[in-house]
N, C-alpha and C positions, 0 to 999 in steps of 0.2 A: 628410139635410141639413135645414136649418131652413126654416120656412115664411115667407111674406111678412111676417107680423105681427112676426117677430123683428127685422126690419130697422128698424122705426119710421119716423118721418118727418123725421129730422134727421141731420145729418152726425155729431154726437157719438155717437148710438146706433149708427150704422153702424160708426164707428171702434171702439167698444167691442166690437161683435159680431165684427169682424175680429180684434182682438187676442185675444179668447177662443179663436177657432177656429184661428188660426195657432199659438197656444201648444199647443192640443190636437194639432195636426199634428206639432209637434216631438216630443211625447211618443210619438205613434203611430209615427213613423218609427223611434225608438229601439227600440220594442217589435217592430217588423216586420222587424228585421234590419239596422239601421244599423251603422256601423263601431265602435261602442262609445263615441262621444262625440256629443253633440247637435250638429247642423249649426249651430245658433245658440246662443250662450251669453250670459247676462248681460243679456238684453233682455226686459223685462217689459211694455213698452208701445211702440207705434209711433205716429209722426206721419205724416199723409198730406197730399199736395198738395190744398188745399181746392178749387181749381178742378176738378181731375180728379175729386175725390170728389163734388162737386156734379153734375157731368155724369154720373157713374156712377149716382148716386142717381136722377137724373131718368130715365135710360134704364131702370134696373131697375124703377122704379115703373110706368113705361109698359108694359113687357113683362109684368110681374106682373099688372097690371090686365087686360090682354088674356087672359092665361092663366086667371086666376080668373074672369073674366067669361064664359068659355066653359063653365064648370061641368064637371060630370062626366058629362053626358048624351051627349057625343060625344068621341071621342078627338082630342086636339090633334095637329097635324102635328109630327113630330119632325125636328130637324136630322139631317144625315147623321152617324151614329155607329154603328160596327159592333156595339157592345154592345147597341143597341136596334133592330137592323135587322130582326129576325124579325117575322113576321106576328103572333105572340102579343103583341107589344108594341103594334103599331099598331091591332089589332082589339079590344083590351081597353081601354076608356076609362080605367079606374082605373090600369092599368099605364102607359098612355101619359101620363096626367097626372102620375104619380109621376116618370117619366123626364124629362118636360118641366120639372117643378119642380126636379129635381136639376140638370139642365143649365143652367137659368137661374141658380140659386144658385152653381153652380160657376164659371160665367162671371163672375159678379159678384165672387166671392172672388178669382179670378185677376186681375181688373181692379183690385181694391183692392191686391193685392200689387204691381202695377205703379205704383200711386199712392204707395207708401211713400216718404217723404222720408228718405233715408239714403245712405250710400256704396254704391258698386256691389256690393261683396261682401255687405254686409248685405241688400241688396235681392234678390240672387240666392239667398241662403240662405233668406230668407222665401218667395220664389217657389217654391223647391224643396220646402220643407216643406208649403206649401199644396198643391202638386201631389200630394204623397203622401197628404195628408188627403182631397183631392177624389177621387183614384183609389180609395182604400179605401172611401169612403162611397157609391159608386155602388149604386143599388138592384139592379142585376144581380148584385151579389156576395152577396145574401141570398136564401135560399130563399123566405122569406115574401113577397118583393117581385118575384121573378123568374118571370113567367108561363111562360116556355119550360121552365124546370126543373120547374115544377109540372105542366105538361102531360105532360112526359116521364115523371114519376113516375106519373101516371094511366095513360098508355098502356102502361107496362111493369109495371103492377100493383105498383109499389114497388121493382121490381128495380133501377132506376137509383139509388135512394137507398141500397140495400144495397151496390151496386157502388161508389158514391161514398164510402161509409164505409170500405170495404176499401181504396180508393185512398188515402184520407187516412191511414189507419193505416200503410199501406206507406210513404208518403212521410215520415211521422213517424219511422218506423224508419230510413229512409235519411238523414233530416235535411235534405231539400230537396224542392221541388215538382217533380214530373216534367214535363218539357217534350216528351218524345217517348217512343215505345215502345222502351225500352232493350233489350228482349229480342231485338230484330231485329239489333242490331249487336254485333260483336266485333272488337276491335283486332287487326289482323293477318289477319283473315278477310275482312271486307268494308269496312273502313276501314283506312287506312295499309297498303296492299297493294303499293305499288311494290317490286319485287324488289331486295334488297340484303342487306348483312350488317353487323353491328357489328364494327368493326375495332380499336376502342380503347375503354377505359372507365376511369374513376376514380370517386371517391366522389361526384362532382358530376354527371357527364354520361357518356353513351355517344356515340361517334362512328359514324355510319352511313355506309357507302359504298354507292351504288346501282349496279346492273348497267347498263352502257352499252346503249343501244338503237341505236347507230350504229356502223358499222365503224371510223370514225375519231372522235377527240375532240380538243377544243382542248387544247393543251399546258398551259395554266394551269387547274388544277382550280377548282371552284366550291364554296364553303362557305356554308351557310345557318345563321344564328343566330336561332332563333325566340324569342319571349318565354318567359321561365321562369315567368310567372304562368299560362300555359296549356300544353297539350301540343302538340308540334310537328305533329301530324297534321292540324291545320287547313290545312296546306299540302299534305296528301296524303290527302284524304278519299276520293275515288273516282277511278278512272283518268281520267274525263272532266273533272274539275275540280281536278286535282292540279298545283300549281305545281312540285312536285318532279319529277313525271314529264315535265312540259313542258320543264323545264330539261335533263333527261336526253335528251329527244328532239331538242333543239337541238344536241346534240353536246358537252355539258359533262359532264366527270367530276364528278359531284355528290356532296357530303357534307352531312350534317345533324347538328346538335347535338341530342341527345335528353336533356332535363334529367331528373335524378332527382327523384322525388316525395319531398320531404324528410320524414324521420322524426326521432325523438329523437336519433339519432346525428349529425344534421346541424344541430342546434340552435345551434351556435356559429359556423356559417359566415357569412362577411362578404362585403361587396361586393368587397373586394380578392381574396378567395378565388375568387369567380366570374369576375373579370377575369383573374387570373393562372393559375388552375388549370383554367379552363374555356375562356373565349374565346381567350386567348393560347395555351393548350395545344392547342386545336383547330386554330388557325391553323398552329402549328408542326407538328402531326401531319400535317395535309393536305399541307403543303409537303414534309415528309419522305417521305410515301407516294408523292407524284407526282414526287419528286426534281426540284423546280423552285424557283427562288429567290423566286417570287411566286405568289400565288393571287388569285382574285377572290372577293369575299364579299358577302353580303346579310344585313341585320338587319331584323327585323320588330318594330315597337312597341318595348318595352323591350329587346328583343334588339338593335335598332338603336342604342339608347342605350349599351348595353354594348359593342357593336362599336366605336362611335365612341370610347368611353372607352379601350378596349384599344388602338386605333390611336394615340391620343394618348400613352399610356404607352410604346408601342413607338417612337413618334417621339422621345420624350424620351431614349430609349436609343440613338438614332441608327439605328433599324431601320425598314425600310419593306417588310414582307413582303406587304402587300396592294396589288395593282396597280390595282384598282378596287373601289368599294364601292357597294352599293345600299341605300338607307334607305327602308323602307316604313312609312308612318304613324308616323314616329319624331319624338320631341322630344329636342333637346339644349338648346334654349332653352325654359324653362318659365315664361316671362312670362305666357302665357295657357294655362291648363290646362282651359279649358272648364268643364263642369258639375262636374268633380271638385274644382274649387276650393272648392266649398261645404264640403268636409270639412276643408280644410287651414288650420290656424293653429298658433301656437306651443303653445297648450294641448293640442291634439290630438296633435301630434307628440311633445311631451314625455311625454304619457301613454303613447303607444305605446313610446317609448324606455324608460320605466320598466317597462312590462309585459314586453317581449320584446327590448329593445335589447341586453341583455347575454347573452341566451341564451333560446331558446324557439322556438316556431313560430307563424307566422300560418297559421291553418287555412284550407285552400282554400275551404271552404264559406262562410266569413265574407266573403271577397273576392268569391266568386261571387254571394252574396246582395246585396251592395252594388251590383255591376254590374247585376243584374237590376232593382233598384229605380230605376236611372237611367231605365228605361222601364217603369214599373209596370203600365200597362194591358196592354202587349203581352207582357211577360215574367213577370208575377206573376198578376194578377187574371184574365186570360184563362184561365189553367190552373186557378186555384181554381174558377172557374165550370164549366169543362168536366170536370175530373177529379172534383170533389167534389159539386157540385150536380146535374150531369147524369150522373155515373157513366160518363164516356167514357174510352176509352184514347186518348191523344194520338197522332196519326199518326207514322209513322217518318220521321225527318228527320236525316240525318247531321250537319248543322251543329249542331243542338240537342243531339244526343248528345254531340258534342265539348264543347259549352258546359257540359254537366252533369258532365263528367269533370274535376273540379277538381283543383288541385295545391296542396300546402302549400309555404310558403316559410320559410327560416330567418329568425328574428326580427331578428338583427343586420343581415342584408342589407336587409331591408325598412325598418328604422328609418333606416339610412344613406340609402337611396334617398329616403324621405320628406323628410328634413331637407335634404339637399344638392341635391335637384332641385326637388321640388314647393314646398317652403317657401322656400328661400334662393336657388334658381336659380344655383348656383355653378359649374356646368360651363362656362358661357360666360365666366367671369372668369379670365383667364390667371393660372395659378400659385396660385389660391386653394385648390384641392384638391390633396391628395397621395394618389395611388392607387398601390398596389404600390411605394411608395418613390419615385415620380416625380411631379414637378409637372405637372398637367394643363393643357395649352394647346391648345385646338382650332385655334388659328391655325397650328399646326405640322402639322396633318393636311391635307396638300396633295394627297391622292390624288384622282383623278377620281371624281366622285360622280353617281349617278342617284338623284334624290330624288323620291319619290312621296307625294302626299297625297290623301285622299278628301274630296270637297266637302262631304258631309253627316256627316262623322265627329264623333261626340260624345265620343270618348275622346281623340283627338289632333286638335283643331280644325285646319282647313285652314291658317289663318294661322300656327299653331304648327309645322306640318310645313314650311311655306314658310320660316319664320324660320331654319332651318338654313343656307340659302344665304348668309346674312349672316355666318356664323361660320366657314365652311369655305372656305379660300382656293383650292382646286384647281379644275380645270375641272368645271363642274356642268351637269346637265340636270335641269330640274324638269318634272314631269308631274302633272296633276290628273285624277283619275278621278271618275266619278259614284258616288253611293251612299255607304255608310258605312264604318266601321272594318274590317269583315270582308267584306261583300258587294262593296265597292269593290275590295278586293285580290283576292278569289277570283272572278275574272271571266274564265274561259277563252275564247279566241278562237272555238272551235268553236260556242259558243252564240250568238255574234253579238248580245250583249245590251249595254245601256247605251252609254256613250260616254266619251271622255276628251279632255283639252285639252293642247295643246302650243303652243310659240311657234317659228315658223320661224327667227326671228332669234336664238333661244336667249338673249334678254335676261333679266336678273334684276334688275328694279328693286327699290326698297326694300320695297314692300308687296305682298301677294297681290292686292289690288284693282288696283294698277297693272299687275301681271303679267297679270291677266285681261283688261285692256283690249286687249292685243295678242295674246291667245291665240286659237287656232283650235280649234273643236269637231270631233272626228273620231268616226265611229261605231265601235262594237265595243270590243274589249279593248285596254288599254294594254300587255298582255303582248308584243304583236308589236313595238311601239316599243322596249320594253326589250330584247327579244331581239336586235334590230338593233344597239342600243347595246352590249350585252354582247359580241356577236360581235367587235366592234372591239377588245375588250380581252382576248380569249381566247387570242391567239397562234396559231401555226401548228397545223395539224391533224396528229395523230400517230395511230398504230394504237391502237385501244381496248385497255385491259388485259384479259388473259384471266382474271385472278384478282383477288380482293379483297385490299386491304392491301399490305404489303411486308415480307418477312423475318419474323423471329421476334417482333419487337416489335408489328407491326401485322398480325395474322392474323385470319381470320374467327373470331369468338368464338361468334356465334349469328346466325341469320337475322334480318333486319329484320322488324318494327320494334324488336326487342329487349325486354329485361325491364323497363327503367326506365319506358317509356311505359305499360306495363300495370299499374303499381303504382297502387293507389287511395288517395285521400286519407283 
């Protein structure tokens, strides 16, 4: 980061400094694994609010004067920041001064991004680009400036540097930064271990049925549609935090869609294919296996978007095979897509359509890298420092193993999804879209719904999750959980962690803020609230089946978790 002298003594110099650095930030983000298009295009200069700029300049010069006045004879105190929390930083005056200067400059750059005079989207794009630049330029990321890495190299007689180089070469071979010790985990051995069998498969998905854990089960079976941008076992990591196992233990005959990890043979598959030949096919298969006219279903993230779309298609056909649906961190209204909005505009979507919209694959690692850079310090630079500068092996963590197990997507599916949801927000406009030959109208999906959103979700903002209540006409229950997109969902009752919010009057006002005004905070997991709700839609209890599937069409093909989930991108 630049020194105090670079800032000058007037607003014009500060503005020029900021313009130069945010332009560098855009270029750096592209090089560091962006989605193939710059987050900001066609902007070579920015204008800032002169009042905010003057206040920022005054505060910066005061803080910089204090820092430089202290000199290098004693280490300045550092704000709380895990990157500089070690004793090697606080006890080394030069290292502490470098870190303090970086933090001061990064705070000023972030403040200047907030002072930009532009529309909301442009300001968010500039803020995001600056965040990437600031995160990348931390002195902790460089061996020459990181006293902890230097000390470790001395203590290990250079072994940490040798190991770090080996780690870097191995990650270059894999094509991504390791976040966990992947050698500890194996799908089907110590993750995705709930007992079951694959009872149906086609070129898009496998259908897994799980072995009952109770003598009796509800007559309506339960189908989970996970997101196809990840593998389903986020819902079945370990027995103690498995939502799949929890559903089975509650007496539900449980099925899960396991998506195929797309290869060249899948390059022409479309959104319609996934709705007709996957979601609707899975609903029909579960219904036939259980020999029941209706089932209960759950969709997670984009799996929820596809489930809602499939239900709208079925409603247009005069069919209602889903008795109740649960939507977890799901968007059908894409008016507010949170931080992901920085990537979406007509130029970006048209570019993706041209590249892979008519055929091809979106590589799983491309998408995974983009999601990692949404939280650059935690999911990128933290591992660069640990793996490469310090030569450490990251600890074993099932969630991060899953996060690294990326999936490819068919280009036509992805291009349709980008344009019709994120860019044009067409799912909520009755009749605008035709899917599987039917006009999509969410107003016809009058199925009872349990809608869950996570309060700190950066993928599906809480207000976007809540917006579904305004478009789905059936009986609805909305629940908000603490934490984010994954940790908020995977919150088993046994751990008694976090909290959730409900409304005793079950009122659904227009906005999430209005809903929160009447909400009650409850300790622990929302799973128990959901289980009570789903029990009311499960129907009578019947004897648990003794075997998987039904007849010759739906027979056990292989043990869960099946082949598809083990395919690597």
